[in-house]
N, C-alpha and C positions, 0 to 999 in steps of 0.2 A: 470461616469462609464468609465473604461479604458479597452482596449483590453488586452487579455492575453499576457504577455511579453515573448519574446524569451529568454530562459534561458539555460545556460550550467550547467548541473548537476555536471559535473566533477569540473568545476571552483568553484562551490558553496561548494563542499566537501573540496576542497583544502583551500578555504578561511576559512571555519569553523575549519579545522585542524590547520592551521597556527595561527588563532586567539587564539586557546587554547594552542599554543606552543608545539604542538605534531609533532614529526617526523613521517615519513612514517612507520618506524619500531614500534614506540610506538602505532600508530593507528592499525597497523597490529596485534600487541600483544593483543590489546583490543577487536578487532572484529573477529579475526580468519582467516581473508583473508591474502593472501600473499602481500608483499610489491610491487611485480610486478603487481599483479591484481589491487591494489589501484592506483598505478602510471598510469596504462593504463586507468583506469576510469577517473582519474583527467585530463589526457591529452586529453580525448575524443577518445582514440583509441579503447576502448571497452565499449559497452553498459552494464550497470549493470543490473542484474536480480533483481526481487523484493526481493529475499532472501538477496542478497548482499546489497541492499539499506537498508533493515531492520537492518542488522548487523552494517553497517556504521552509520546509524542514532542512534542506541542504543549506540554505542561506543562514539559518539560525544555528546550524551545527548540531542538529538533533535528528533522531529517526522519526519517521512518520508516526510510529506508535507513541512517541513522547508527546505529540500534539494532542493526544486523547487522554493522557494520564493526569489524574489529580495528584495531590501531594501526599496522600495517605500511603503508608507502607502496609502491605498485606502479603501473606504467604499463599493465598488462594483467592481467585476471582471467579465468581459464578456469573455467566452471561446468558440470560435467556434469549431465545431466538428473536423476540421482538425488540431487544435492546442492542442488537448488533449494529456496529458502526458501518455505514454503507457509503460507497463512492460509486457514482455511475456516470457513464458517458461513452459515446462512440460504440454503443452496442455491448459494452462491458459493465458488469455489476460486480464489485468486489465487496465482500462482507467479512469484516474482522471477526474471528472466532474467539480471540482471547488476547487481551492486553491489560496491563495494569500491574504486573509484577515488577518490583525493583530489580534492576540489572537483568531484565528479561532477555533470554537468548533465542526464543522462537517467535516467529510472526506467522500465525496460521490464518488462512483466508479460505472462503468458498468463493469461487469465481464462476459467474454465469456469462457465457459468450453467446450472443445472438448470431444467426447465420452470417458468415462472412467477416465477423468481427475478429479483432486481434491486433497485434503490433508487429506484423511481419515487415513493415517498412521501417521500423525503428528498433532493431535488436538492442537489448540492454545487457549489462553485466554488473556484478556487485560482489562484495566479499562474502565468504562463507559457502554454504551448500544450499541446494534447493531440492525440494521433494514435491512431486506432482502425482496425484492419484485421480484418474478419471472416474466420475460418478455416473454421468449420463451423457449420451450422445458420443461424438468423436471429436478429437482435436489433433491438430498437427503441432508438435513441439520440435523446434529446430535448435540444436546445440552445437556450436562450432561448425556450422554448415552441414551437420548431419541431421537429416529429418527422421522423426519418430512419429508414427501414427498411434494414438492412444484411444482405445475403446473402453467401455465400462469394465472396471476391475484392473485395468492396466496401470502400472506405476512407473515413474521415471525419477531417478536420483542422479544429480550431477553437481559438479563444481560450478558455482554460480559466477566465477570470474570469466567463464567461457561465454562469449556473446550468444544470446538466446532470445527466442521469441515464440509466441504461440498464435494459433489461428484456427478458427472454426471453418472447415471447408464445406460443411454440409448445409442443407436448407432447414435444419432443425437446431434448436438451442443445445449447447453443451454445458455441463457443470463439472467442475473439478475442485479437489482440495489442493491448495497451494501452501506450502510451508517454507519459510525462509529460516535459515540458521545462520547465526552471526559468525564472522571470521574471528581471528585472534583478538586478544585484548578485552574480551567480554563486551565489546560494543555490538549493538544491534546492526543488522544489515542496513546500510545507509541508503541504498537505492532499491526500489522495487519497480515493478512494471507500471510505471506511472504515466508515461506518455500515451497510453492506450485510451485513456478516458478524457479526451479533449472535447 
């Protein structure tokens, strides 16, 4: 078992871009971000939002977790709380609970929603399955236009190809466990709830 490695996401993005022979302009054209924004992310001058990471990962043909992986192969990865990768914006904090396995099939996160936060205006869908377990507070999860209210201890499991979104309807924060499972072919789920953190 190895401790979670210190990684520079910007350097990883640059490495993937250069390996594919893409210029900053070419990557910008693919993902819709400006060349300035990508350059700042690659240099570490600007922390990317979850939305930006999603756009960059899709443009590079990798999963978001691939942006945080180093090149070492390992069969177990230990991640202490203080080393969790975090993306925050729009009242949403996503903390990765585990990445780094080769051919990884699960993408676990702890998500904290501030009051009123969520992505109700932009439902998402992706391959595989999704598991949600409410830890604190309450949240509304809507799957295929069917609403579900989750309180502490409540779980929801569904096919992630169905359009879905979540929202915190209360005036107190909510926290929940969110796990993505890849669809066929051993590929990681390509899309996650990325547009919520803009």
